[in-house]
C-alpha positions in Angstrom: 103.1 100.7 72.3 100.1 103.3 73.8 101.9 106.2 72.6 101.8 104.7 68.9 98.0 102.9 70.0 97.0 107.3 70.6 98.2 108.3 67.3 96.5 105.4 65.2 93.0 106.0 67.5 93.3 109.4 66.4 94.3 108.9 63.5 91.0 107.3 62.5 89.1 110.0 64.6 90.4 112.6 62.1 89.8 111.0 58.3 86.0 109.1 59.8 84.5 112.8 61.7 86.3 115.2 57.8 84.7 111.8 56.3 81.1 112.2 58.4 81.2 116.3 57.3 81.5 116.1 54.6 79.1 113.1 53.9 76.9 115.6 56.4 77.8 119.0 54.3 77.0 117.3 50.8 73.7 116.2 51.5 72.4 118.8 53.7 73.3 121.3 51.5 73.7 120.5 48.0 72.2 116.8 47.6 74.7 115.2 46.5 77.0 112.3 47.6 81.4 113.7 47.9 83.6 111.5 50.0 83.7 107.9 50.3 81.4 106.9 53.2 78.3 106.5 51.5 80.0 103.9 49.2 80.3 101.6 52.1 77.7 102.6 54.2 74.0 104.7 52.7 73.2 106.8 55.8 70.1 110.1 56.3 72.0 112.9 55.9 71.2 113.9 59.7 72.8 110.2 60.8 76.5 111.2 59.7 76.5 113.7 62.4 76.7 110.6 64.6 79.6 109.5 62.5 81.3 113.3 63.4 80.5 112.5 66.4 81.9 108.9 66.8 85.3 110.7 65.0 85.7 113.4 67.7 85.2 110.4 70.2 88.4 108.2 68.9 90.5 111.4 68.1 89.2 112.2 72.2 91.1 108.6 72.7 93.3 108.6 71.0 95.2 112.1 73.1 94.0 110.7 76.4 95.8 107.2 75.6 99.0 109.3 74.0 99.2 111.6 77.4 98.1 108.4 80.3 101.3 108.5 82.1 103.5 105.8 81.9 103.4 103.5 85.7 106.8 102.9 86.6 107.9 101.2 89.6 110.3 101.5 92.5 113.3 99.4 92.9 
């Protein structure tokens, strides 16, 4: 179960991080709105860097959760 949850958290992290990056780049460099995140929240362009950080944190947590050793009981 821990492996499945790890993959899920990691996948969500990739999506959130990518959308935050796309939103930041589109606002900062082109002055337009790309992706779907601007439809959910309206943030200034620098706040999307925080969304990227949250996405990266979710990826790290997901990978660590997947790789965590399973506790074994000694008979």
